[in-house]
PALUM-589195 format. One record per residue (C-alpha): residue number from 1; residue in three letters; chain; x, z, y. Coordinates in nm, 2 decimals, padded with zeros to 4 digits. Layout:
BEGIN
[NUM; ALA; A; [X; Z; Y]]
...
***
This chain:
BEGIN
[1; MET; A; [-00.21; 04.07; 00.16]]
[2; GLU; A; [00.11; 04.25; 00.25]]
[3; GLU; A; [00.31; 03.97; 00.09]]
[4; ALA; A; [00.13; 03.70; 00.29]]
[5; THR; A; [00.18; 03.90; 00.61]]
[6; THR; A; [00.55; 03.94; 00.53]]
[7; ASN; A; [00.59; 03.56; 00.47]]
[8; ILE; A; [00.42; 03.48; 00.80]]
[9; PHE; A; [00.65; 03.73; 00.97]]
[10; HIS; A; [00.96; 03.58; 00.81]]
[11; LEU; A; [00.85; 03.22; 00.91]]
[12; GLY; A; [00.80; 03.35; 01.27]]
[13; VAL; A; [01.15; 03.50; 01.27]]
[14; VAL; A; [01.30; 03.17; 01.14]]
[15; ILE; A; [01.13; 02.97; 01.41]]
[16; PHE; A; [01.21; 03.21; 01.68]]
[17; PHE; A; [01.58; 03.23; 01.57]]
[18; PHE; A; [01.62; 02.85; 01.57]]
[19; TYR; A; [01.44; 02.80; 01.90]]
[20; ALA; A; [01.64; 03.08; 02.06]]
[21; SER; A; [01.96; 02.91; 01.92]]
[22; LEU; A; [01.86; 02.59; 02.10]]
[23; LEU; A; [01.88; 02.77; 02.43]]
[24; SER; A; [02.24; 02.86; 02.36]]
[25; VAL; A; [02.33; 02.51; 02.23]]
[26; GLY; A; [02.15; 02.36; 02.52]]
[27; THR; A; [02.18; 01.99; 02.57]]
[28; SER; A; [02.53; 01.94; 02.46]]
[29; ALA; A; [02.42; 01.67; 02.22]]
[30; ALA; A; [02.21; 01.49; 02.47]]
[31; GLY; A; [02.27; 01.12; 02.50]]
[32; VAL; A; [02.49; 01.10; 02.19]]
[33; ALA; A; [02.40; 00.80; 01.98]]
[34; SER; A; [02.47; 00.96; 01.65]]
[35; ASP; A; [02.29; 00.88; 01.32]]
[36; THR; A; [02.31; 01.24; 01.20]]
[37; LEU; A; [02.15; 01.57; 01.29]]
[38; SER; A; [02.34; 01.86; 01.15]]
[39; ASN; A; [02.28; 02.24; 01.16]]
[40; GLY; A; [02.34; 02.37; 01.51]]
[41; ARG; A; [02.25; 02.04; 01.67]]
[42; ASN; A; [01.91; 01.94; 01.80]]
[43; ILE; A; [01.72; 01.64; 01.93]]
[44; THR; A; [01.54; 01.70; 02.25]]
[45; ASP; A; [01.30; 01.46; 02.43]]
[46; GLY; A; [01.53; 01.19; 02.57]]
[47; ASP; A; [01.78; 01.21; 02.29]]
[48; THR; A; [01.79; 00.98; 01.99]]
[49; LEU; A; [01.94; 00.92; 01.65]]
[50; VAL; A; [02.05; 00.56; 01.60]]
[51; SER; A; [02.13; 00.42; 01.25]]
[52; ALA; A; [02.49; 00.31; 01.19]]
[53; GLY; A; [02.42; -00.06; 01.24]]
[54; GLY; A; [02.18; 00.00; 01.53]]
[55; SER; A; [01.87; -00.14; 01.36]]
[56; PHE; A; [01.66; 00.17; 01.39]]
[57; THR; A; [01.61; 00.45; 01.64]]
[58; LEU; A; [01.46; 00.80; 01.61]]
[59; GLY; A; [01.33; 00.97; 01.92]]
[60; PHE; A; [01.03; 01.07; 02.12]]
[61; PHE; A; [00.77; 00.82; 02.25]]
[62; SER; A; [00.43; 00.78; 02.40]]
[63; PRO; A; [00.22; 00.48; 02.28]]
[64; GLY; A; [-00.07; 00.57; 02.51]]
[65; LEU; A; [-00.11; 00.87; 02.74]]
[66; PRO; A; [00.23; 00.98; 02.88]]
[67; SER; A; [00.12; 01.34; 02.82]]
[68; ARG; A; [00.11; 01.28; 02.44]]
[69; ARG; A; [00.45; 01.28; 02.29]]
[70; TYR; A; [00.54; 01.19; 01.93]]
[71; LEU; A; [00.85; 01.19; 01.72]]
[72; GLY; A; [00.90; 00.86; 01.55]]
[73; ILE; A; [01.12; 00.58; 01.42]]
[74; TRP; A; [01.11; 00.23; 01.56]]
[75; PHE; A; [01.29; -00.10; 01.52]]
[76; SER; A; [01.55; -00.09; 01.79]]
[77; ALA; A; [01.52; -00.46; 01.90]]
[78; SER; A; [01.14; -00.41; 01.95]]
[79; THR; A; [01.06; -00.06; 02.06]]
[80; ASP; A; [00.68; -00.11; 02.01]]
[81; ALA; A; [00.75; -00.17; 01.64]]
[82; VAL; A; [00.70; 00.20; 01.54]]
[83; CYS; A; [00.76; 00.23; 01.16]]
[84; TRP; A; [00.70; 00.60; 01.11]]
[85; VAL; A; [00.55; 00.90; 01.30]]
[86; ALA; A; [00.62; 01.26; 01.22]]
[87; ASN; A; [00.35; 01.45; 01.42]]
[88; ARG; A; [00.09; 01.18; 01.43]]
[89; ASP; A; [-00.20; 01.43; 01.42]]
[90; SER; A; [-00.03; 01.70; 01.63]]
[91; PRO; A; [00.10; 01.54; 01.96]]
[92; LEU; A; [00.31; 01.74; 02.19]]
[93; ASN; A; [00.16; 01.78; 02.54]]
[94; ASP; A; [00.49; 01.76; 02.74]]
[95; THR; A; [00.85; 01.66; 02.71]]
[96; THR; A; [00.98; 02.00; 02.59]]
[97; GLY; A; [00.97; 01.91; 02.22]]
[98; VAL; A; [01.28; 01.95; 02.00]]
[99; LEU; A; [01.37; 01.86; 01.65]]
[100; VAL; A; [01.59; 02.10; 01.45]]
[101; ILE; A; [01.70; 02.18; 01.09]]
[102; ASP; A; [01.59; 02.53; 01.00]]
[103; GLY; A; [01.80; 02.77; 00.79]]
[104; THR; A; [01.64; 02.65; 00.46]]
[105; GLY; A; [01.72; 02.28; 00.52]]
[106; GLY; A; [01.38; 02.18; 00.65]]
[107; LEU; A; [01.31; 01.97; 00.95]]
[108; LEU; A; [01.11; 02.14; 01.23]]
[109; LEU; A; [00.95; 01.99; 01.54]]
[110; LEU; A; [00.90; 02.26; 01.79]]
[111; ASP; A; [00.70; 02.26; 02.12]]
[112; GLY; A; [00.81; 02.43; 02.44]]
[113; SER; A; [00.68; 02.77; 02.32]]
[114; GLY; A; [00.87; 02.75; 01.99]]
[115; GLN; A; [00.56; 02.67; 01.78]]
[116; ALA; A; [00.60; 02.42; 01.50]]
[117; ALA; A; [00.41; 02.10; 01.56]]
[118; TRP; A; [00.53; 01.94; 01.24]]
[119; SER; A; [00.77; 02.02; 00.95]]
[120; SER; A; [00.90; 01.83; 00.65]]
[121; ASN; A; [00.73; 02.08; 00.41]]
[122; ARG; A; [01.00; 02.06; 00.15]]
[123; THR; A; [01.05; 02.32; -00.12]]
[124; GLY; A; [01.37; 02.51; -00.21]]
[125; LEU; A; [01.64; 02.67; -00.02]]
[126; PHE; A; [01.93; 02.47; 00.12]]
[127; SER; A; [02.14; 02.65; 00.37]]
[128; SER; A; [02.38; 02.35; 00.42]]
[129; ALA; A; [02.17; 02.05; 00.51]]
[130; ALA; A; [02.19; 01.75; 00.75]]
[131; ALA; A; [01.95; 01.48; 00.84]]
[132; GLN; A; [02.06; 01.11; 00.87]]
[133; LEU; A; [01.88; 00.80; 00.99]]
[134; LEU; A; [01.99; 00.53; 00.76]]
[135; GLU; A; [02.03; 00.16; 00.84]]
[136; SER; A; [01.72; 00.10; 00.62]]
[137; GLY; A; [01.51; 00.30; 00.86]]
[138; ASN; A; [01.48; 00.59; 00.62]]
[139; LEU; A; [01.53; 00.94; 00.76]]
[140; VAL; A; [01.69; 01.15; 00.49]]
[141; VAL; A; [01.78; 01.52; 00.46]]
[142; ARG; A; [02.07; 01.58; 00.23]]
[143; ASP; A; [02.21; 01.90; 00.08]]
[144; GLN; A; [02.56; 01.88; 00.20]]
[145; SER; A; [02.70; 02.10; -00.07]]
[146; GLY; A; [02.56; 01.87; -00.35]]
[147; GLY; A; [02.50; 01.55; -00.16]]
[148; GLY; A; [02.15; 01.50; -00.31]]
[149; ILE; A; [01.84; 01.39; -00.10]]
[150; ILE; A; [01.60; 01.68; -00.06]]
[151; TRP; A; [01.35; 01.50; 00.17]]
[152; GLN; A; [01.30; 01.15; 00.30]]
[153; SER; A; [01.06; 00.98; 00.54]]
[154; PHE; A; [01.01; 00.69; 00.30]]
[155; ASP; A; [00.81; 00.92; 00.08]]
[156; HIS; A; [00.56; 00.98; 00.37]]
[157; PRO; A; [00.46; 00.64; 00.51]]
[158; SER; A; [00.25; 00.61; 00.82]]
[159; ASN; A; [00.08; 00.26; 00.88]]
[160; THR; A; [00.39; 00.05; 00.80]]
[161; LEU; A; [00.58; -00.05; 00.49]]
[162; ILE; A; [00.94; -00.18; 00.53]]
[163; ALA; A; [01.20; -00.30; 00.28]]
[164; GLY; A; [01.28; -00.03; 00.03]]
[165; MET; A; [00.96; 00.17; 00.08]]
[166; ARG; A; [00.71; 00.21; -00.20]]
[167; LEU; A; [00.33; 00.16; -00.22]]
[168; GLY; A; [00.21; 00.33; -00.53]]
[169; ARG; A; [00.20; 00.66; -00.71]]
[170; ASN; A; [00.37; 00.89; -00.95]]
[171; PRO; A; [00.15; 00.92; -01.27]]
[172; ARG; A; [00.33; 01.24; -01.37]]
[173; THR; A; [00.28; 01.43; -01.05]]
[174; GLY; A; [-00.01; 01.25; -00.88]]
[175; ALA; A; [00.20; 01.20; -00.57]]
[176; GLU; A; [00.10; 00.89; -00.38]]
[177; TRP; A; [00.28; 00.66; -00.14]]
[178; SER; A; [00.01; 00.49; 00.07]]
[179; LEU; A; [-00.05; 00.35; 00.42]]
[180; THR; A; [-00.30; 00.50; 00.66]]
[181; SER; A; [-00.39; 00.32; 00.98]]
[182; TRP; A; [-00.35; 00.45; 01.33]]
[183; ARG; A; [-00.68; 00.56; 01.50]]
[184; ALA; A; [-00.62; 00.30; 01.78]]
[185; PRO; A; [-00.34; 00.08; 01.90]]
[186; ASP; A; [-00.23; 00.35; 02.14]]
[187; ASP; A; [-00.31; 00.65; 01.91]]
[188; PRO; A; [-00.11; 00.71; 01.59]]
[189; ALA; A; [-00.35; 00.98; 01.46]]
[190; THR; A; [-00.47; 00.91; 01.11]]
[191; GLY; A; [-00.74; 00.64; 01.11]]
[192; ASP; A; [-01.02; 00.53; 00.88]]
[193; CYS; A; [-00.83; 00.27; 00.68]]
[194; ARG; A; [-00.60; 00.31; 00.38]]
[195; ARG; A; [-00.38; 00.08; 00.17]]
[196; VAL; A; [-00.32; 00.21; -00.18]]
[197; MET; A; [-00.19; 00.09; -00.52]]
[198; ASP; A; [-00.48; 00.09; -00.77]]
[199; THR; A; [-00.33; 00.16; -01.12]]
[200; LYS; A; [-00.64; 00.18; -01.33]]
[201; GLY; A; [-00.58; -00.16; -01.49]]
[202; LEU; A; [-00.31; -00.39; -01.37]]
[203; PRO; A; [-00.14; -00.28; -01.05]]
[204; ASP; A; [-00.34; -00.41; -00.75]]
[205; CYS; A; [-00.31; -00.33; -00.38]]
[206; VAL; A; [-00.64; -00.22; -00.23]]
[207; SER; A; [-00.76; -00.16; 00.13]]
[208; TRP; A; [-01.02; 00.10; 00.19]]
[209; ARG; A; [-01.22; 00.18; 00.51]]
[210; GLY; A; [-01.36; 00.53; 00.46]]
[211; THR; A; [-01.51; 00.54; 00.12]]
[212; ALA; A; [-01.57; 00.16; 00.10]]
[213; LYS; A; [-01.34; -00.07; -00.08]]
[214; LYS; A; [-01.28; -00.37; 00.16]]
[215; TYR; A; [-01.01; -00.59; 00.01]]
[216; ARG; A; [-00.79; -00.62; -00.29]]
[217; THR; A; [-00.49; -00.85; -00.35]]
[218; GLY; A; [-00.58; -00.92; -00.71]]
[219; PRO; A; [-00.37; -00.79; -01.00]]
[220; TRP; A; [00.01; -00.84; -01.02]]
[221; ASN; A; [00.09; -01.13; -01.26]]
[222; GLY; A; [00.47; -01.09; -01.27]]
[223; LEU; A; [00.53; -01.32; -00.98]]
[224; TRP; A; [00.28; -01.23; -00.71]]
[225; PHE; A; [-00.06; -01.06; -00.67]]
[226; SER; A; [-00.30; -01.31; -00.81]]
[227; GLY; A; [-00.50; -01.35; -00.49]]
[228; VAL; A; [-00.19; -01.39; -00.27]]
[229; PRO; A; [-00.01; -01.69; -00.40]]
[230; GLU; A; [00.15; -01.75; -00.06]]
[231; MET; A; [00.39; -01.47; -00.16]]
[232; SER; A; [00.59; -01.74; -00.34]]
[233; SER; A; [00.64; -01.94; -00.01]]
[234; TYR; A; [00.87; -01.67; 00.13]]
[235; SER; A; [01.03; -01.55; -00.19]]
[236; SER; A; [01.37; -01.68; -00.07]]
[237; MET; A; [01.35; -01.43; 00.22]]
[238; PHE; A; [01.19; -01.13; 00.06]]
[239; THR; A; [01.20; -01.02; -00.31]]
[240; ASN; A; [00.87; -00.87; -00.43]]
[241; GLN; A; [00.84; -00.66; -00.74]]
[242; VAL; A; [00.61; -00.41; -00.90]]
[243; VAL; A; [00.79; -00.12; -01.07]]
[244; VAL; A; [00.62; 00.03; -01.37]]
[245; LYS; A; [00.79; 00.35; -01.51]]
[246; PRO; A; [00.66; 00.68; -01.64]]
[247; ASP; A; [00.72; 00.84; -01.30]]
[248; GLU; A; [00.65; 00.55; -01.08]]
[249; ILE; A; [00.40; 00.25; -01.05]]
[250; ALA; A; [00.47; 00.09; -00.71]]
[251; TYR; A; [00.50; -00.23; -00.51]]
[252; VAL; A; [00.83; -00.26; -00.32]]
[253; PHE; A; [00.99; -00.55; -00.13]]
[254; ASP; A; [01.35; -00.61; -00.02]]
[255; ASP; A; [01.50; -00.84; 00.24]]
[256; ALA; A; [01.73; -01.11; 00.10]]
[257; PRO; A; [02.08; -01.11; 00.25]]
[258; GLY; A; [02.07; -01.25; 00.60]]
[259; ALA; A; [01.69; -01.25; 00.62]]
[260; PRO; A; [01.52; -01.13; 00.94]]
[261; PHE; A; [01.35; -00.79; 00.95]]
[262; SER; A; [01.00; -00.78; 00.80]]
[263; ARG; A; [00.73; -00.52; 00.80]]
[264; LEU; A; [00.38; -00.48; 00.65]]
[265; VAL; A; [00.14; -00.32; 00.90]]
[266; LEU; A; [-00.21; -00.19; 00.83]]
[267; SER; A; [-00.42; -00.23; 01.15]]
[268; GLU; A; [-00.68; 00.01; 01.29]]
[269; VAL; A; [-00.96; -00.22; 01.14]]
[270; GLY; A; [-00.80; -00.25; 00.80]]
[271; VAL; A; [-00.62; -00.59; 00.83]]
[272; ILE; A; [-00.28; -00.60; 00.66]]
[273; GLN; A; [-00.02; -00.82; 00.82]]
[274; ARG; A; [00.33; -00.93; 00.72]]
[275; LEU; A; [00.52; -00.96; 01.05]]
[276; VAL; A; [00.87; -01.11; 01.06]]
[277; TRP; A; [01.11; -01.07; 01.36]]
[278; ASP; A; [01.25; -01.38; 01.51]]
[279; PRO; A; [01.57; -01.26; 01.68]]
[280; SER; A; [01.62; -01.58; 01.88]]
[281; SER; A; [01.28; -01.58; 02.05]]
[282; LYS; A; [01.23; -01.20; 02.02]]
[283; VAL; A; [00.88; -01.23; 01.89]]
[284; TRP; A; [00.69; -01.12; 01.57]]
[285; ASN; A; [00.57; -01.41; 01.35]]
[286; THR; A; [00.28; -01.35; 01.13]]
[287; PHE; A; [00.37; -01.48; 00.78]]
[288; ALA; A; [00.05; -01.35; 00.61]]
[289; GLN; A; [-00.27; -01.17; 00.69]]
[290; ALA; A; [-00.55; -01.02; 00.47]]
[291; PRO; A; [-00.84; -01.03; 00.46]]
[292; ARG; A; [-00.79; -01.40; 00.56]]
[293; ASP; A; [-01.14; -01.54; 00.51]]
[294; VAL; A; [-01.50; -01.44; 00.40]]
[295; CYS; A; [-01.41; -01.47; 00.03]]
[296; ASP; A; [-01.16; -01.19; 00.07]]
[297; ASP; A; [-01.45; -00.95; 00.14]]
[298; TYR; A; [-01.46; -00.72; -00.16]]
[299; ALA; A; [-01.72; -00.83; -00.42]]
[300; LYS; A; [-01.89; -01.06; -00.17]]
[301; CYS; A; [-02.07; -01.25; -00.44]]
[302; GLY; A; [-02.15; -00.95; -00.66]]
[303; ALA; A; [-02.12; -00.93; -01.04]]
[304; PHE; A; [-02.03; -01.26; -01.21]]
[305; GLY; A; [-02.04; -01.43; -00.87]]
[306; LEU; A; [-01.77; -01.68; -00.76]]
[307; CYS; A; [-01.66; -01.73; -00.40]]
[308; ASN; A; [-01.54; -02.06; -00.27]]
[309; VAL; A; [-01.43; -02.07; 00.10]]
[310; ASN; A; [-01.48; -02.45; 00.10]]
[311; THR; A; [-01.85; -02.44; 00.02]]
[312; ALA; A; [-02.01; -02.32; 00.34]]
[313; SER; A; [-02.33; -02.50; 00.26]]
[314; THR; A; [-02.41; -02.22; 00.00]]
[315; LEU; A; [-02.26; -01.95; 00.22]]
[316; PHE; A; [-01.96; -01.96; -00.02]]
[317; CYS; A; [-02.12; -01.79; -00.32]]
[318; THR; A; [-02.23; -01.94; -00.65]]
[319; CYS; A; [-02.28; -01.79; -01.00]]
[320; ILE; A; [-02.03; -01.86; -01.27]]
[321; VAL; A; [-02.16; -02.12; -01.51]]
[322; GLY; A; [-02.40; -01.96; -01.76]]
[323; PHE; A; [-02.53; -01.71; -01.50]]
[324; SER; A; [-02.80; -01.72; -01.23]]
[325; PRO; A; [-02.88; -01.50; -00.93]]
[326; VAL; A; [-03.03; -01.16; -01.02]]
[327; SER; A; [-03.26; -01.20; -00.71]]
[328; PRO; A; [-03.32; -01.56; -00.62]]
[329; SER; A; [-03.52; -01.44; -00.31]]
[330; GLN; A; [-03.21; -01.25; -00.18]]
[331; TRP; A; [-02.99; -01.55; -00.25]]
[332; SER; A; [-03.23; -01.77; -00.05]]
[333; MET; A; [-03.17; -01.53; 00.24]]
[334; ARG; A; [-02.79; -01.57; 00.18]]
[335; GLU; A; [-02.75; -01.22; 00.05]]
[336; ALA; A; [-02.54; -01.26; -00.26]]
[337; ILE; A; [-02.41; -00.90; -00.31]]
[338; GLY; A; [-02.67; -00.85; -00.59]]
[339; GLY; A; [-02.47; -01.08; -00.80]]
[340; CYS; A; [-02.57; -01.28; -01.11]]
[341; ARG; A; [-02.69; -01.23; -01.47]]
[342; ARG; A; [-02.67; -01.42; -01.79]]
[343; ASN; A; [-02.90; -01.71; -01.87]]
[344; SER; A; [-02.88; -01.65; -02.24]]
[345; PRO; A; [-02.81; -01.32; -02.43]]
[346; LEU; A; [-02.48; -01.29; -02.63]]
[347; GLU; A; [-02.49; -01.30; -03.01]]
[348; CYS; A; [-02.25; -01.04; -03.13]]
[349; SER; A; [-02.28; -00.76; -03.39]]
[350; ASN; A; [-02.09; -00.44; -03.44]]
[351; ASN; A; [-01.91; -00.57; -03.74]]
[352; GLY; A; [-01.73; -00.82; -03.52]]
[353; SER; A; [-01.93; -01.14; -03.62]]
[354; THR; A; [-02.03; -01.35; -03.33]]
[355; THR; A; [-02.13; -01.70; -03.23]]
[356; ASP; A; [-02.02; -01.65; -02.87]]
[357; GLY; A; [-01.73; -01.85; -02.72]]
[358; PHE; A; [-01.54; -01.86; -02.39]]
[359; MET; A; [-01.54; -02.09; -02.09]]
[360; ALA; A; [-01.23; -02.12; -01.87]]
[361; VAL; A; [-01.29; -02.06; -01.50]]
[362; ARG; A; [-00.97; -02.21; -01.35]]
[363; GLY; A; [-00.77; -02.14; -01.04]]
[364; VAL; A; [-00.91; -01.80; -00.94]]
[365; LYS; A; [-00.81; -01.46; -00.83]]
[366; LEU; A; [-00.86; -01.23; -01.13]]
[367; PRO; A; [-01.14; -00.98; -01.11]]
[368; ASP; A; [-01.11; -00.61; -01.03]]
[369; THR; A; [-00.93; -00.45; -01.33]]
[370; ASP; A; [-01.07; -00.10; -01.29]]
[371; ASN; A; [-01.29; -00.16; -01.60]]
[372; ALA; A; [-01.02; -00.36; -01.79]]
[373; THR; A; [-00.78; -00.27; -02.07]]
[374; VAL; A; [-00.42; -00.41; -02.07]]
[375; ASP; A; [-00.18; -00.49; -02.35]]
[376; MET; A; [00.14; -00.65; -02.21]]
[377; SER; A; [00.27; -00.71; -02.57]]
[378; ALA; A; [-00.02; -00.93; -02.69]]
[379; THR; A; [-00.02; -01.31; -02.68]]
[380; LEU; A; [-00.31; -01.49; -02.51]]
[381; GLU; A; [-00.44; -01.60; -02.84]]
[382; GLN; A; [-00.44; -01.24; -02.97]]
[383; CYS; A; [-00.62; -01.15; -02.65]]
[384; ARG; A; [-00.89; -01.41; -02.72]]
[385; THR; A; [-00.94; -01.27; -03.08]]
[386; ARG; A; [-00.96; -00.91; -02.96]]
[387; CYS; A; [-01.21; -01.00; -02.69]]
[388; SER; A; [-01.42; -01.20; -02.93]]
[389; ALA; A; [-01.44; -00.91; -03.18]]
[390; ASN; A; [-01.54; -00.66; -02.91]]
[391; CYS; A; [-01.90; -00.71; -02.82]]
[392; SER; A; [-01.85; -00.52; -02.48]]
[393; CYS; A; [-01.57; -00.76; -02.38]]
[394; VAL; A; [-01.70; -01.01; -02.12]]
[395; ALA; A; [-01.38; -01.19; -02.01]]
[396; TYR; A; [-01.01; -01.20; -02.07]]
[397; ALA; A; [-00.70; -01.35; -01.91]]
[398; ALA; A; [-00.32; -01.35; -01.92]]
[399; ALA; A; [-00.15; -01.05; -01.76]]
[400; ASP; A; [00.18; -01.22; -01.69]]
[401; ILE; A; [00.24; -01.58; -01.59]]
[402; ARG; A; [00.62; -01.58; -01.56]]
[403; GLY; A; [00.67; -01.76; -01.89]]
[404; GLY; A; [00.47; -02.06; -01.79]]
[405; GLY; A; [00.20; -02.22; -02.00]]
[406; GLY; A; [-00.10; -02.01; -02.05]]
[407; GLY; A; [00.09; -01.69; -01.98]]
[408; SER; A; [00.13; -01.38; -02.19]]
[409; GLY; A; [-00.01; -01.03; -02.21]]
[410; CYS; A; [-00.37; -00.94; -02.23]]
[411; VAL; A; [-00.63; -00.82; -01.98]]
[412; MET; A; [-00.99; -00.77; -02.12]]
[413; TRP; A; [-01.29; -00.68; -01.90]]
[414; THR; A; [-01.59; -00.49; -02.02]]
[415; GLY; A; [-01.93; -00.45; -01.84]]
[416; GLU; A; [-01.91; -00.67; -01.53]]
[417; ILE; A; [-01.65; -00.87; -01.34]]
[418; VAL; A; [-01.65; -00.86; -00.96]]
[419; ASP; A; [-01.45; -01.00; -00.67]]
[420; VAL; A; [-01.36; -01.34; -00.82]]
[421; ARG; A; [-01.27; -01.63; -00.58]]
[422; TYR; A; [-01.09; -01.96; -00.59]]
[423; VAL; A; [-00.73; -01.95; -00.47]]
[424; ASP; A; [-00.44; -02.19; -00.46]]
[425; LYS; A; [-00.22; -02.14; -00.77]]
[426; GLY; A; [-00.50; -01.93; -00.92]]
[427; GLN; A; [-00.51; -01.82; -01.28]]
[428; ASP; A; [-00.74; -01.91; -01.57]]
[429; LEU; A; [-01.02; -01.65; -01.64]]
[430; TYR; A; [-01.19; -01.69; -01.98]]
[431; VAL; A; [-01.56; -01.58; -01.95]]
[432; ARG; A; [-01.77; -01.50; -02.26]]
[433; LEU; A; [-02.08; -01.71; -02.30]]
[434; ALA; A; [-02.36; -01.75; -02.56]]
[435; ASN; A; [-02.32; -02.04; -02.79]]
[436; SER; A; [-02.63; -02.20; -02.65]]
[437; GLU; A; [-02.47; -02.21; -02.30]]
[438; LEU; A; [-02.15; -02.35; -02.44]]
[439; ALA; A; [-02.34; -02.63; -02.61]]
[440; LEU; A; [-02.47; -02.74; -02.27]]
[441; LEU; A; [-02.11; -02.79; -02.15]]
[442; ARG; A; [-02.00; -03.00; -02.44]]
***
């Protein structure tokens, strides 16, 4: 108890000391368009940091009520394009806020009474540190004695992903880089919607609203997420990749040389948009948006259901061949979430002998891979053999399509498959059927 009291006392002394030092420094740095905040300087309301090339600005802003002040980073050419917010859940109630670097190398946002409204919460002790707003839009704090980055805003996204940022997680530490929506267009407080990287099977970007999974891109296939083939249409402007390393599984994009500025924004209702700045007309063009239609609603047609946006007469849902609705009465009422079940039981024994076979469902977004196993080194033929020998395996597909042909790598699903839909440039999904069902297709 005494140790905790002592730590609180020391924190109070640090905050008091730096706030008091601001009074002596005053506003000597006001109006200076520097990209760096060093020890002894401060950023008060009205001051800014501007990246070296002028692309990004850090300062105070009010998206809604003027009495609510936030520290953020925005795209300089379009001040409403806020890319990051520090104190999104702790707004200042006046213009007396100030940003400083404390004696340990941490960033502190103080209100008019010297209380901390936000801090960078880094660990370690760095007495010689400086913060710099990079031309990428990343706010970094460096240890000036060693030059290493000890904290960066790119590790703490708000509702926006820009070039060089990551969406994913560190499997070793459990750290996650995810987007969370604003509460409202004029309120940057943490909202109900999240955008995360699902790493249970193949990497897949998923949107959640509260505890409900609302949309997924489909798994990464080496070129694009299988449900977002339009990514290939702007590959000359933006490079997309999924990084898979022991300490990082993440999606990241970069702008090609000379390409306009682009950002991915998660809206208050869970819609993700890729917005691209047109410098000539000074407007944001929407290159992609998801969910884009009813078939993007997660698991709309239930287990073993198949969604086709061009078949409104059936309200878009049908069962995969060899399956029928679990509840015909529900389907007659256009309620397909209950999904489908097999028409004929599979014939497979524990010793691996089976009369079952596979039917190709062509041109689809691959199912949710939460219940899938992945082997990137296997061939597609090896994948078929393994799935056939495993009585729990209900479907398989290629994990990587970069080599052309049928693809390579192996994804195998057990139990049920959900969230399958037709898409342009979709992949082939091989679904296990009883021999009696395959005979009807011959």
